[in-house]
NUFI-145423 format. One record per residue (C-alpha): x, y, z; residue number from 1; residue in one letter. Coordinates in steps of 0.5 Angstrom, whole numbers, plus 500, padded with zeros to 3 digits. Example, Ala and Ser with C-alpha at 12.3 -4.5 7.8 and 13.67 -1.06 7.14 Angstrom:
+------+-------+-----+-----+-----+
| east | north |  up |   n | res |
+------+-------+-----+-----+-----+
|  525 |   491 | 516 |   1 |   A |
|  527 |   498 | 514 |   2 |   S |
+------+-------+-----+-----+-----+
***
This chain:
+------+-------+-----+-----+-----+
| east | north |  up |   n | res |
+------+-------+-----+-----+-----+
|  490 |   471 | 576 |   1 |   M |
|  489 |   471 | 569 |   2 |   K |
|  483 |   476 | 569 |   3 |   D |
|  487 |   480 | 574 |   4 |   L |
|  493 |   481 | 570 |   5 |   L |
|  489 |   483 | 564 |   6 |   S |
|  486 |   488 | 568 |   7 |   R |
|  492 |   492 | 568 |   8 |   L |
|  492 |   498 | 564 |   9 |   P |
|  496 |   499 | 557 |  10 |   K |
|  502 |   503 | 558 |  11 |   V |
|  501 |   507 | 551 |  12 |   G |
|  494 |   509 | 553 |  13 |   R |
|  496 |   511 | 560 |  14 |   L |
|  501 |   516 | 557 |  15 |   L |
|  496 |   519 | 552 |  16 |   E |
|  491 |   520 | 557 |  17 |   S |
|  490 |   527 | 560 |  18 |   A |
|  491 |   525 | 567 |  19 |   E |
|  498 |   523 | 566 |  20 |   W |
|  500 |   530 | 562 |  21 |   A |
|  502 |   533 | 568 |  22 |   G |
|  507 |   529 | 570 |  23 |   I |
|  510 |   528 | 563 |  24 |   Q |
|  511 |   536 | 564 |  25 |   A |
|  515 |   535 | 570 |  26 |   R |
|  519 |   529 | 568 |  27 |   C |
|  521 |   526 | 561 |  28 |   S |
|  516 |   522 | 557 |  29 |   R |
|  522 |   516 | 557 |  30 |   E |
|  523 |   517 | 565 |  31 |   Q |
|  515 |   517 | 566 |  32 |   V |
|  514 |   511 | 562 |  33 |   K |
|  520 |   507 | 565 |  34 |   A |
|  517 |   508 | 572 |  35 |   A |
|  510 |   506 | 570 |  36 |   L |
|  513 |   500 | 567 |  37 |   E |
|  517 |   498 | 573 |  38 |   A |
|  510 |   499 | 578 |  39 |   E |
|  506 |   495 | 573 |  40 |   L |
|  512 |   489 | 574 |  41 |   D |
|  511 |   490 | 581 |  42 |   L |
|  504 |   489 | 580 |  43 |   A |
|  504 |   483 | 576 |  44 |   R |
|  509 |   480 | 581 |  45 |   Q |
|  504 |   481 | 587 |  46 |   A |
|  498 |   478 | 583 |  47 |   I |
|  503 |   472 | 581 |  48 |   M |
|  504 |   472 | 589 |  49 |   A |
|  497 |   472 | 591 |  50 |   G |
|  494 |   479 | 591 |  51 |   V |
|  487 |   479 | 589 |  52 |   R |
|  487 |   486 | 587 |  53 |   Q |
|  490 |   490 | 581 |  54 |   A |
|  492 |   497 | 582 |  55 |   P |
|  487 |   502 | 578 |  56 |   G |
|  490 |   508 | 574 |  57 |   E |
|  489 |   513 | 579 |  58 |   E |
|  493 |   509 | 584 |  59 |   E |
|  499 |   507 | 579 |  60 |   L |
|  499 |   515 | 577 |  61 |   L |
|  500 |   516 | 585 |  62 |   L |
|  506 |   510 | 585 |  63 |   R |
|  509 |   513 | 579 |  64 |   V |
|  509 |   520 | 582 |  65 |   E |
|  512 |   518 | 588 |  66 |   A |
|  518 |   514 | 585 |  67 |   R |
|  520 |   520 | 580 |  68 |   L |
|  519 |   524 | 586 |  69 |   G |
|  525 |   520 | 590 |  70 |   R |
|  529 |   521 | 584 |  71 |   L |
|  528 |   528 | 583 |  72 |   L |
|  530 |   529 | 591 |  73 |   Q |
|  536 |   525 | 590 |  74 |   A |
|  541 |   526 | 595 |  75 |   G |
|  545 |   527 | 599 |  76 |   P |
|  540 |   532 | 602 |  77 |   R |
|  541 |   536 | 608 |  78 |   R |
|  539 |   532 | 615 |  79 |   V |
|  538 |   535 | 622 |  80 |   L |
|  543 |   531 | 627 |  81 |   N |
|  540 |   530 | 633 |  82 |   A |
|  543 |   523 | 635 |  83 |   T |
|  549 |   526 | 639 |  84 |   G |
|  554 |   523 | 635 |  85 |   V |
|  559 |   528 | 632 |  86 |   I |
|  563 |   525 | 627 |  87 |   I |
|  557 |   521 | 624 |  88 |   H |
|  559 |   516 | 618 |  89 |   T |
|  552 |   515 | 616 |  90 |   N |
|  550 |   523 | 616 |  91 |   L |
|  557 |   525 | 612 |  92 |   G |
|  562 |   525 | 618 |  93 |   R |
|  564 |   532 | 619 |  94 |   S |
|  560 |   538 | 618 |  95 |   P |
|  564 |   543 | 614 |  96 |   L |
|  565 |   550 | 617 |  97 |   A |
|  561 |   556 | 613 |  98 |   Q |
|  568 |   558 | 610 |  99 |   E |
|  569 |   551 | 607 | 100 |   A |
|  562 |   551 | 604 | 101 |   A |
|  563 |   557 | 601 | 102 |   T |
|  570 |   556 | 598 | 103 |   A |
|  567 |   549 | 595 | 104 |   A |
|  561 |   553 | 592 | 105 |   A |
|  565 |   558 | 589 | 106 |   E |
|  570 |   553 | 586 | 107 |   A |
|  564 |   549 | 583 | 108 |   A |
|  565 |   553 | 576 | 109 |   G |
|  571 |   555 | 573 | 110 |   Y |
|  577 |   556 | 578 | 111 |   C |
|  585 |   556 | 578 | 112 |   D |
|  585 |   548 | 580 | 113 |   L |
|  591 |   547 | 575 | 114 |   E |
|  594 |   554 | 573 | 115 |   M |
|  599 |   558 | 576 | 116 |   D |
|  596 |   565 | 575 | 117 |   M |
|  602 |   569 | 575 | 118 |   D |
|  605 |   566 | 569 | 119 |   S |
|  599 |   563 | 566 | 120 |   G |
|  602 |   557 | 565 | 121 |   E |
|  600 |   550 | 568 | 122 |   R |
|  600 |   549 | 575 | 123 |   G |
|  599 |   544 | 580 | 124 |   S |
|  593 |   542 | 584 | 125 |   R |
|  597 |   540 | 590 | 126 |   H |
|  599 |   547 | 591 | 127 |   A |
|  593 |   549 | 594 | 128 |   H |
|  594 |   545 | 600 | 129 |   V |
|  601 |   543 | 601 | 130 |   E |
|  604 |   549 | 604 | 131 |   E |
|  598 |   550 | 609 | 132 |   L |
|  599 |   543 | 611 | 133 |   L |
|  607 |   543 | 612 | 134 |   C |
|  606 |   550 | 616 | 135 |   R |
|  601 |   546 | 620 | 136 |   L |
|  604 |   540 | 621 | 137 |   T |
|  612 |   541 | 621 | 138 |   G |
|  612 |   536 | 615 | 139 |   A |
|  617 |   538 | 609 | 140 |   E |
|  612 |   536 | 604 | 141 |   A |
|  604 |   534 | 603 | 142 |   A |
|  599 |   531 | 598 | 143 |   L |
|  591 |   530 | 599 | 144 |   A |
|  588 |   524 | 596 | 145 |   V |
|  580 |   522 | 596 | 146 |   N |
|  580 |   518 | 603 | 147 |   N |
|  585 |   516 | 608 | 148 |   N |
|  585 |   508 | 606 | 149 |   A |
|  587 |   511 | 599 | 150 |   A |
|  593 |   515 | 602 | 151 |   G |
|  595 |   509 | 606 | 152 |   V |
|  595 |   504 | 599 | 153 |   M |
|  599 |   510 | 595 | 154 |   L |
|  604 |   511 | 601 | 155 |   A |
|  605 |   503 | 602 | 156 |   L |
|  605 |   502 | 594 | 157 |   G |
|  610 |   508 | 593 | 158 |   G |
|  615 |   506 | 598 | 159 |   V |
|  615 |   498 | 599 | 160 |   A |
|  611 |   495 | 593 | 161 |   K |
|  613 |   488 | 592 | 162 |   G |
|  617 |   488 | 599 | 163 |   R |
|  615 |   486 | 606 | 164 |   E |
|  611 |   491 | 611 | 165 |   G |
|  612 |   490 | 619 | 166 |   I |
|  606 |   491 | 623 | 167 |   I |
|  604 |   489 | 630 | 168 |   A |
|  598 |   484 | 630 | 169 |   R |
|  594 |   488 | 635 | 170 |   G |
|  594 |   494 | 630 | 171 |   Q |
|  590 |   489 | 624 | 172 |   L |
|  584 |   493 | 625 | 173 |   V |
|  577 |   493 | 621 | 174 |   E |
|  575 |   500 | 619 | 175 |   I |
|  568 |   502 | 617 | 176 |   G |
|  564 |   498 | 612 | 177 |   G |
|  568 |   491 | 613 | 178 |   S |
|  574 |   494 | 610 | 179 |   F |
|  580 |   491 | 614 | 180 |   R |
|  587 |   494 | 614 | 181 |   V |
|  591 |   488 | 612 | 182 |   P |
|  587 |   487 | 606 | 183 |   E |
|  588 |   495 | 604 | 184 |   V |
|  595 |   494 | 605 | 185 |   M |
|  596 |   487 | 601 | 186 |   E |
|  592 |   491 | 595 | 187 |   E |
|  598 |   496 | 595 | 188 |   S |
|  602 |   490 | 593 | 189 |   G |
|  606 |   489 | 600 | 190 |   I |
|  607 |   483 | 604 | 191 |   R |
|  605 |   483 | 611 | 192 |   L |
|  609 |   481 | 617 | 193 |   V |
|  605 |   481 | 623 | 194 |   E |
|  609 |   481 | 630 | 195 |   V |
|  608 |   481 | 637 | 196 |   G |
|  601 |   479 | 640 | 197 |   T |
|  594 |   482 | 640 | 198 |   T |
|  595 |   485 | 647 | 199 |   N |
|  603 |   486 | 647 | 200 |   K |
|  608 |   488 | 642 | 201 |   T |
|  616 |   489 | 644 | 202 |   Y |
|  621 |   493 | 640 | 203 |   L |
|  625 |   486 | 639 | 204 |   E |
|  619 |   483 | 636 | 205 |   D |
|  620 |   488 | 630 | 206 |   Y |
|  628 |   487 | 630 | 207 |   Q |
|  627 |   480 | 629 | 208 |   G |
|  622 |   481 | 623 | 209 |   A |
|  627 |   485 | 619 | 210 |   I |
|  630 |   482 | 613 | 211 |   S |
|  633 |   484 | 606 | 212 |   P |
|  625 |   483 | 604 | 213 |   E |
|  623 |   489 | 609 | 214 |   T |
|  621 |   495 | 605 | 215 |   G |
|  617 |   499 | 611 | 216 |   V |
|  615 |   499 | 618 | 217 |   I |
|  608 |   501 | 620 | 218 |   L |
|  604 |   503 | 625 | 219 |   R |
|  597 |   504 | 625 | 220 |   V |
|  592 |   508 | 630 | 221 |   H |
|  587 |   503 | 633 | 222 |   P |
|  581 |   507 | 630 | 223 |   S |
|  575 |   505 | 634 | 224 |   N |
|  578 |   499 | 637 | 225 |   F |
|  582 |   499 | 644 | 226 |   R |
|  586 |   494 | 648 | 227 |   V |
|  586 |   496 | 655 | 228 |   V |
|  589 |   493 | 661 | 229 |   G |
|  595 |   488 | 660 | 230 |   F |
|  598 |   491 | 654 | 231 |   Q |
|  605 |   493 | 651 | 232 |   Q |
|  606 |   497 | 645 | 233 |   E |
|  612 |   500 | 642 | 234 |   V |
|  613 |   508 | 641 | 235 |   S |
|  613 |   511 | 635 | 236 |   L |
|  620 |   514 | 637 | 237 |   A |
|  623 |   507 | 638 | 238 |   E |
|  620 |   505 | 631 | 239 |   L |
|  623 |   511 | 628 | 240 |   V |
|  630 |   509 | 631 | 241 |   A |
|  629 |   502 | 629 | 242 |   L |
|  628 |   505 | 621 | 243 |   G |
|  634 |   509 | 621 | 244 |   R |
|  638 |   504 | 624 | 245 |   E |
|  636 |   499 | 618 | 246 |   H |
|  635 |   505 | 613 | 247 |   N |
|  627 |   503 | 613 | 248 |   L |
|  622 |   508 | 612 | 249 |   P |
|  616 |   508 | 618 | 250 |   V |
|  609 |   510 | 616 | 251 |   L |
|  604 |   512 | 621 | 252 |   D |
|  597 |   511 | 620 | 253 |   D |
|  593 |   516 | 624 | 254 |   L |
|  586 |   514 | 622 | 255 |   G |
|  582 |   520 | 624 | 256 |   S |
|  588 |   525 | 625 | 257 |   G |
|  588 |   532 | 629 | 258 |   T |
|  592 |   538 | 629 | 259 |   I |
|  589 |   541 | 635 | 260 |   V |
|  592 |   538 | 642 | 261 |   D |
|  585 |   537 | 645 | 262 |   L |
|  588 |   534 | 652 | 263 |   R |
|  586 |   540 | 656 | 264 |   A |
|  579 |   537 | 654 | 265 |   W |
|  580 |   530 | 656 | 266 |   G |
|  581 |   528 | 649 | 267 |   I |
|  588 |   524 | 649 | 268 |   D |
|  589 |   523 | 642 | 269 |   E |
|  596 |   524 | 638 | 270 |   P |
|  597 |   530 | 634 | 271 |   T |
|  599 |   530 | 627 | 272 |   V |
|  605 |   534 | 629 | 273 |   Q |
|  607 |   530 | 634 | 274 |   E |
|  608 |   524 | 629 | 275 |   S |
|  612 |   529 | 624 | 276 |   V |
|  616 |   531 | 630 | 277 |   A |
|  618 |   524 | 632 | 278 |   A |
|  621 |   523 | 625 | 279 |   G |
|  615 |   519 | 621 | 280 |   A |
|  617 |   519 | 614 | 281 |   D |
|  610 |   519 | 612 | 282 |   L |
|  604 |   520 | 616 | 283 |   V |
|  597 |   519 | 613 | 284 |   C |
|  590 |   521 | 616 | 285 |   F |
|  583 |   523 | 614 | 286 |   S |
|  581 |   530 | 612 | 287 |   G |
|  573 |   529 | 614 | 288 |   D |
|  574 |   526 | 621 | 289 |   K |
|  578 |   530 | 627 | 290 |   M |
|  580 |   535 | 622 | 291 |   L |
|  573 |   537 | 620 | 292 |   G |
|  574 |   538 | 613 | 293 |   G |
|  571 |   534 | 607 | 294 |   P |
|  572 |   527 | 605 | 295 |   Q |
|  580 |   526 | 603 | 296 |   C |
|  586 |   523 | 605 | 297 |   G |
|  592 |   527 | 607 | 298 |   I |
|  599 |   524 | 607 | 299 |   I |
|  605 |   529 | 610 | 300 |   V |
|  612 |   527 | 611 | 301 |   G |
|  619 |   528 | 608 | 302 |   G |
|  620 |   531 | 601 | 303 |   K |
|  623 |   525 | 598 | 304 |   Q |
|  618 |   520 | 599 | 305 |   W |
|  612 |   525 | 598 | 306 |   I |
|  615 |   527 | 591 | 307 |   S |
|  615 |   519 | 589 | 308 |   R |
|  608 |   519 | 591 | 309 |   L |
|  606 |   525 | 587 | 310 |   K |
|  609 |   521 | 581 | 311 |   K |
|  606 |   514 | 582 | 312 |   H |
|  601 |   512 | 577 | 313 |   P |
|  596 |   511 | 583 | 314 |   L |
|  596 |   519 | 585 | 315 |   A |
|  592 |   521 | 579 | 316 |   R |
|  587 |   515 | 580 | 317 |   A |
|  586 |   517 | 587 | 318 |   L |
|  587 |   525 | 587 | 319 |   R |
|  582 |   530 | 589 | 320 |   C |
|  577 |   534 | 585 | 321 |   D |
|  577 |   542 | 585 | 322 |   K |
|  571 |   542 | 590 | 323 |   I |
|  574 |   538 | 595 | 324 |   T |
|  581 |   542 | 595 | 325 |   L |
|  577 |   548 | 595 | 326 |   A |
|  574 |   546 | 602 | 327 |   A |
|  580 |   543 | 605 | 328 |   L |
|  584 |   549 | 603 | 329 |   A |
|  579 |   553 | 607 | 330 |   A |
|  579 |   549 | 613 | 331 |   T |
|  586 |   549 | 613 | 332 |   L |
|  586 |   556 | 613 | 333 |   A |
|  582 |   557 | 619 | 334 |   L |
|  587 |   553 | 623 | 335 |   Y |
|  593 |   558 | 622 | 336 |   I |
|  588 |   564 | 624 | 337 |   Q |
|  588 |   565 | 632 | 338 |   P |
|  583 |   561 | 635 | 339 |   E |
|  580 |   560 | 628 | 340 |   G |
|  580 |   552 | 629 | 341 |   W |
|  574 |   554 | 634 | 342 |   R |
|  570 |   555 | 627 | 343 |   S |
|  570 |   548 | 625 | 344 |   I |
|  564 |   545 | 627 | 345 |   P |
|  567 |   538 | 630 | 346 |   V |
|  572 |   542 | 634 | 347 |   L |
|  567 |   547 | 637 | 348 |   A |
|  562 |   541 | 639 | 349 |   M |
|  568 |   537 | 642 | 350 |   L |
|  570 |   543 | 646 | 351 |   T |
|  563 |   546 | 648 | 352 |   E |
|  561 |   548 | 655 | 353 |   E |
|  556 |   544 | 658 | 354 |   L |
|  552 |   550 | 660 | 355 |   A |
|  551 |   552 | 652 | 356 |   A |
|  549 |   545 | 650 | 357 |   V |
|  544 |   545 | 656 | 358 |   E |
|  541 |   552 | 654 | 359 |   A |
|  539 |   550 | 647 | 360 |   R |
|  536 |   544 | 650 | 361 |   A |
|  532 |   548 | 655 | 362 |   K |
|  530 |   553 | 649 | 363 |   S |
|  528 |   547 | 645 | 364 |   L |
|  524 |   544 | 650 | 365 |   A |
|  520 |   550 | 651 | 366 |   A |
|  518 |   551 | 644 | 367 |   A |
|  515 |   544 | 644 | 368 |   L |
|  511 |   544 | 651 | 369 |   S |
|  505 |   545 | 647 | 370 |   G |
|  505 |   539 | 643 | 371 |   L |
|  501 |   532 | 645 | 372 |   P |
|  508 |   529 | 648 | 373 |   A |
|  511 |   528 | 655 | 374 |   K |
|  517 |   533 | 654 | 375 |   I |
|  523 |   532 | 659 | 376 |   E |
|  530 |   535 | 659 | 377 |   L |
|  535 |   529 | 661 | 378 |   V |
|  543 |   528 | 662 | 379 |   S |
|  546 |   523 | 657 | 380 |   D |
|  553 |   522 | 653 | 381 |   V |
|  555 |   524 | 646 | 382 |   S |
|  560 |   519 | 643 | 383 |   P |
|  565 |   522 | 638 | 384 |   V |
|  563 |   517 | 632 | 385 |   G |
|  567 |   516 | 626 | 386 |   G |
|  572 |   511 | 629 | 387 |   G |
|  575 |   516 | 633 | 388 |   A |
|  576 |   516 | 641 | 389 |   L |
|  571 |   510 | 642 | 390 |   P |
|  573 |   511 | 650 | 391 |   L |
|  571 |   518 | 650 | 392 |   H |
|  564 |   520 | 652 | 393 |   R |
|  562 |   527 | 652 | 394 |   L |
|  557 |   529 | 658 | 395 |   E |
|  551 |   532 | 654 | 396 |   T |
|  544 |   535 | 655 | 397 |   R |
|  538 |   532 | 651 | 398 |   A |
|  530 |   533 | 650 | 399 |   V |
|  526 |   527 | 651 | 400 |   R |
|  520 |   526 | 647 | 401 |   V |
|  515 |   521 | 649 | 402 |   Q |
|  509 |   522 | 644 | 403 |   P |
|  502 |   521 | 647 | 404 |   E |
|  498 |   518 | 640 | 405 |   R |
|  504 |   514 | 636 | 406 |   I |
|  509 |   510 | 638 | 407 |   S |
|  517 |   513 | 639 | 408 |   A |
|  519 |   509 | 633 | 409 |   Q |
|  513 |   511 | 629 | 410 |   A |
|  515 |   518 | 631 | 411 |   L |
|  522 |   517 | 629 | 412 |   A |
|  521 |   515 | 622 | 413 |   Q |
|  516 |   521 | 621 | 414 |   I |
|  522 |   525 | 623 | 415 |   L |
|  527 |   522 | 618 | 416 |   R |
|  522 |   522 | 612 | 417 |   Q |
|  520 |   530 | 613 | 418 |   G |
|  522 |   535 | 608 | 419 |   K |
|  529 |   536 | 612 | 420 |   I |
|  530 |   530 | 615 | 421 |   P |
|  531 |   530 | 623 | 422 |   L |
|  535 |   524 | 625 | 423 |   V |
|  534 |   522 | 633 | 424 |   A |
|  535 |   516 | 637 | 425 |   R |
|  530 |   512 | 640 | 426 |   V |
|  530 |   509 | 648 | 427 |   H |
|  525 |   506 | 652 | 428 |   E |
|  519 |   509 | 648 | 429 |   E |
|  521 |   516 | 647 | 430 |   A |
|  525 |   520 | 642 | 431 |   V |
|  532 |   523 | 644 | 432 |   I |
|  534 |   529 | 641 | 433 |   L |
|  541 |   530 | 643 | 434 |   D |
|  543 |   538 | 643 | 435 |   M |
|  550 |   537 | 642 | 436 |   R |
|  549 |   536 | 635 | 437 |   T |
|  543 |   541 | 634 | 438 |   L |
|  546 |   548 | 633 | 439 |   R |
|  543 |   555 | 632 | 440 |   G |
|  537 |   555 | 627 | 441 |   E |
|  537 |   548 | 627 | 442 |   E |
|  533 |   548 | 634 | 443 |   I |
|  527 |   552 | 630 | 444 |   S |
|  527 |   547 | 625 | 445 |   L |
|  527 |   541 | 629 | 446 |   A |
|  521 |   544 | 633 | 447 |   A |
|  517 |   545 | 627 | 448 |   Q |
|  519 |   538 | 625 | 449 |   A |
|  516 |   535 | 631 | 450 |   L |
|  510 |   540 | 631 | 451 |   A |
|  508 |   537 | 624 | 452 |   A |
|  510 |   530 | 626 | 453 |   A |
|  505 |   530 | 632 | 454 |   L |
|  500 |   535 | 629 | 455 |   G |
|  501 |   540 | 634 | 456 |   G |
|  504 |   547 | 634 | 457 |   E |
|  510 |   550 | 638 | 458 |   T |
|  511 |   555 | 643 | 459 |   N |
|  516 |   559 | 638 | 460 |   E |
+------+-------+-----+-----+-----+
***
């Protein structure tokens, strides 16, 4: 063991050698040295664990180049989504409309984030999206923060800190990353009062829980959880009437949130406008789910409540940056144009005719026909994802690729590690490429990725 450890080369000698000059021209000497020391430390650990061979200088150089290469390619990077999951949390949720991406890029330099260009005086960053949100939802006022959980925390802390919040027991859900709604609410400084049972809650349950300590009545959208069968819940209109009777604000957390009525496409999701019209004092929802914008949380509601939230100390800590606001404003602007919402990728995918999806599947299958794999067109379902519409399944078409020379798992891994990663599903020894989430020029890119992975040529 000592002999092997002594064979490991010295850092200084390697860095001074001609072979290491190239990598030091691409990365600073300090970073190359740190990467080399990390690789040598791993080699020592391996030797101590029983490995009987020390890495040579050439192998160390390759390891260091790979380590630094990963840093130079630091993401997030573009990915081709062939999973069929439309709002894919691991893949960045909603893809932005081109207009939003362009607006974000233009705002990356100097921009009028907090300047009134008419007066030349300081302005408000809220102004970029507030009027759009009010026009689209019917609310009196609005603001955006960095995500919906932050919006709920700010809203609760702003209206009821130190007091009680009444919520139905069946709405105490867990959201992504093991974050739980009760914990988010408690961090805002309110004490939860649970009413009803998991599957049934009545108006009298809320009435019986109201006390001098009550500060807010809450309704929380169940997100990716549903109670079906023997169940009962109180409508928002009933909660608003109860709140008015006792002079209590009502907060409606819609979760993903949509401002387009999608019931014509079989998607029974409440709209933000409906919550505002029902009289909710504050309505919170995500910007990067059904809305199709950047990651943010949006709060709309009564002017008195929104004004209070804007002055809350947390508002500055949770505020959106210029790039988020630019992308959000551009996304919202599409909604006020005739049929403009159809340019938003998430909504386009949700409402697209099956025939168009099938046409793309046929196009990809034809391009792959010469590869060493069995290529088939198959019917499947696309989940919406992102904690939205858990019971809704969209009929879709997919291309099934069963490789001849390698396993499906190996093919999927190679595709994920490509220049432009392609993420697909593996099912029954085949890679499944769902065409609802592969669009436009991505078909050609997917064909090229598969050809490179399988060692063949496409028919394009």
